[in-house]
C-alpha positions in Angstrom: 18.6 -0.5 -19.8 18.0 -4.2 -20.3 17.4 -5.6 -23.8 13.9 -7.0 -24.2 14.0 -10.5 -22.8 10.9 -12.6 -23.3 9.3 -14.2 -20.3 6.6 -16.7 -20.9 3.6 -16.8 -18.7 1.8 -20.1 -19.0 1.4 -21.2 -22.6 -0.4 -18.2 -24.1 1.4 -14.9 -23.6 4.9 -13.6 -23.7 5.9 -10.5 -21.7 8.9 -8.2 -22.0 8.1 -5.3 -19.7 6.5 -4.8 -16.2 4.7 -1.7 -15.4 5.0 -0.9 -11.7 2.8 1.9 -10.3 3.6 1.2 -6.6 5.1 4.3 -4.8 8.7 4.4 -3.7 10.4 2.7 -1.9 8.2 -0.4 -2.2 7.9 0.2 -5.9 11.7 0.3 -6.3 12.0 -3.0 -4.5 9.3 -4.6 -6.7 10.8 -3.3 -9.9 14.2 -4.8 -8.9 12.7 -8.2 -8.3 10.9 -8.2 -11.6 14.1 -7.1 -13.3 15.8 -10.0 -11.8 13.1 -12.2 -13.3 14.2 -10.8 -16.7 11.4 -8.3 -17.3 12.3 -4.7 -18.1 10.6 -2.6 -15.3 8.8 0.6 -16.2 8.4 2.5 -13.0 5.5 5.0 -13.0 4.7 5.8 -9.4 1.5 7.7 -9.1 2.0 9.2 -5.6 4.6 11.0 -3.6 4.1 11.6 0.1 4.7 14.6 2.3 4.2 15.3 6.0 1.2 17.4 7.1 3.6 19.3 9.4 1.3 19.8 12.3 2.2 18.6 15.8 0.1 15.8 17.2 -1.0 16.4 20.8 -3.6 14.9 23.2 -7.1 16.4 23.6 -9.1 16.4 26.8 -10.3 12.8 26.4 -6.7 11.7 25.9 -5.4 13.6 28.9 -8.1 12.3 31.2 -8.1 8.6 30.1 -6.1 5.9 31.9 -6.1 3.7 28.8 -4.4 5.4 25.8 -3.8 3.9 22.4 -1.8 5.1 19.4 -2.8 3.2 16.3 -0.4 3.3 13.3 -2.1 2.4 10.1 0.9 2.0 7.8 4.7 2.2 7.7 4.3 5.7 6.3 2.2 6.6 9.3 5.1 5.6 11.5 7.6 7.5 9.3 5.6 10.7 9.4 3.7 10.3 12.6 6.5 9.6 15.1 8.3 12.9 14.5 4.9 14.8 14.8 4.1 13.4 18.2 4.5 16.0 21.0 7.0 15.1 23.7 4.9 13.0 26.2 2.4 11.4 23.8 4.3 8.1 24.0 4.4 8.1 27.8 1.9 5.7 29.3 0.4 4.8 25.9 0.1 1.5 24.1 0.9 1.3 20.4 -1.0 -0.8 17.9 0.0 -1.7 14.3 -2.3 -2.6 11.4 0.1 -5.3 10.1 3.7 -6.8 9.9 5.2 -4.0 7.8 4.0 -1.4 10.2 5.2 -3.4 13.1 8.7 -3.6 11.6 8.7 0.1 11.1 7.9 0.6 14.8 10.4 -2.0 15.9 13.0 -0.2 13.8 12.3 2.9 16.0 12.7 0.8 19.2 9.0 0.6 19.9 6.8 -2.4 20.9 3.2 -2.6 19.7 0.1 -4.7 19.6 -0.6 -6.5 16.3 -3.3 -9.0 15.3 -1.7 -12.5 15.3 -2.9 -13.2 11.7 -3.4 -14.7 9.2 -5.5 -11.6 8.5 -4.1 -8.2 9.0 -7.0 -5.9 8.4 -9.0 -3.5 10.5 -11.4 -6.1 11.8 -8.6 -8.4 12.9 -6.9 -5.5 14.8 -10.2 -4.4 16.3 -10.9 -7.9 17.7 -7.3 -8.1 19.1 -7.6 -4.7 20.8 -10.9 -5.7 22.3 -9.4 -8.9 23.7 -6.3 -7.1 25.1 -7.2 -3.6 26.3 -9.9 -1.8 28.3 -11.5 1.0 26.2 -10.2 4.5 26.6 -8.9 7.2 24.3 -7.4 6.2 20.9 -5.6 8.2 18.3 -5.4 7.0 14.7 -2.3 8.1 12.8 -3.3 7.9 9.1 -3.4 9.4 5.7 -6.4 11.7 5.1 -9.6 9.5 5.0 -7.6 6.4 5.4 -9.2 4.2 8.1 -12.9 4.9 8.5 -13.8 1.2 9.3 -11.1 1.2 12.1 -12.4 4.5 13.6 -16.0 3.3 13.6 -15.1 -0.1 15.0 -13.2 1.5 17.9 -16.1 3.8 18.7 -18.5 0.9 18.6 -16.3 -0.8 21.2 -16.4 2.1 23.6 -13.3 4.1 22.6 -13.1 7.9 22.3 -11.4 8.1 18.9 -9.6 10.9 17.1 -8.2 10.4 13.6 -5.1 12.5 12.8 -3.8 12.7 9.2 0.0 12.9 9.5 0.8 12.7 5.8 -0.8 13.5 2.5 -0.6 11.9 -1.0 0.2 14.0 -4.0 -0.7 12.7 -7.5 2.1 12.6 -10.1 1.8 12.7 -13.8 3.7 9.9 -15.7 7.3 10.6 -16.7 7.4 10.9 -20.5 10.6 8.9 -20.7 9.0 6.0 -18.8 5.9 6.2 -21.0 8.2 6.0 -24.0 9.8 2.8 -22.7 6.3 1.4 -22.2 5.3 2.2 -25.8 8.4 0.3 -27.0 7.2 -2.9 -25.1 6.1 -6.0 -26.9 3.9 -7.4 -24.1 3.2 -5.7 -20.8 2.6 -7.1 -17.3 1.2 -4.4 -15.1 1.0 -4.3 -11.3 -1.6 -2.3 -9.4 -1.9 -1.7 -5.6 -4.3 1.3 -5.7 -7.5 2.1 -7.4 -6.7 5.8 -7.5 -3.3 5.0 -9.2 -5.0 2.7 -11.7 -7.6 5.3 -12.8 -5.2 8.2 -12.7 -2.5 6.5 -14.7 -4.7 4.9 -17.3 -6.3 8.3 -17.9 -2.9 9.9 -18.5 -1.0 7.3 -20.5 -0.7 7.7 -24.3 -3.1 5.8 -26.5 -0.4 3.3 -27.5 0.8 2.7 -23.9 -2.8 2.3 -22.6 -3.6 -0.2 -25.4 -0.5 -2.3 -24.5 -1.6 -2.4 -20.8 -5.1 -3.5 -21.8 -3.7 -6.2 -24.0 -1.5 -7.6 -21.3 -2.1 -9.1 -17.8 -2.7 -7.0 -14.7 -1.7 -8.3 -11.2 -3.8 -6.6 -8.5 -4.0 -7.0 -4.7 -7.8 -7.2 -4.2 -11.0 -8.2 -5.9 -12.1 -4.5 -5.8 -9.0 -3.6 -7.9 -9.7 -6.5 -10.2 -13.1 -5.1 -10.9 -11.6 -1.6 -11.6 -9.0 -3.1 -13.9 -11.6 -4.9 -15.9 -13.6 -1.6 -16.1 -10.4 0.0 -17.5 -10.5 -2.6 -20.3 -7.8 -5.0 -19.0 -9.0 -8.4 -20.0 -6.6 -10.7 -18.1 -6.5 -9.9 -14.3 -4.9 -11.9 -11.6 -5.5 -11.3 -7.8 -2.7 -11.8 -5.3 -3.2 -13.4 -1.8 -2.0 -10.3 -0.1 -0.8 -6.7 -0.6 2.9 -7.1 -0.1 5.7 -7.3 -2.7 6.2 -10.9 -1.8 2.6 -11.7 -2.6 2.9 -10.0 -5.9 6.0 -11.9 -6.8 4.4 -15.2 -5.8 1.4 -14.4 -8.1 3.9 -13.7 -10.9 5.6 -17.0 -10.5 2.3 -18.9 -10.1 1.4 -17.6 -13.6 4.1 -19.9 -14.8 7.0 -17.4 -15.4 10.0 -19.1 -16.9 13.2 -17.7 -18.4 
């Protein structure tokens, strides 16, 4: 364990610890980067993930369509979805990715895919790119449960027959007592939040002292919606990143004026 090393953010606050709630493995990477910046990471992932363990096969619309599209909505959808696909699902199908991280996961499996050219990598950007590239047919969304309603509705509105298939599920975790103890020993806390469910779940289950330290510190969040949730949880100083990736979070951290 590192000794508490003070890191100054701007001219008004000193931080010693960073609370990381992002699930593994992205959370491990982020914790390592913040540790390299001389903050002591407190890793409290709120989710773990497991496969749904049901094979993914084509329905009648899929079998009868000449235009077939498999849409992967996250790197985890690639990790859990590819093994679930029945043998010939990839044959004659186009693949689409929600963004660069998902594209890298597909490339790592030797698969090419469609991806919106950016700078935005959201459902609307992918929908527009699909509309400009493919004739409507049958689409299958590989997701977490309830993950991409806007994408499903957008494809339907553009003439696609769409089926959403959850290929993995999230399981909530209670905070590790040892990590909560490390958080309670902090002088000043910088917290990082990438999920509203994680924010609400963890803030409900932290000890009073740990929760107070988080509220007194600064929260880095990846969306304005999360910023509103953080303020509702009593965190007074909230900073919003330019994007959802670890690089965006680290950039926000440095823009706060972090210096050794």
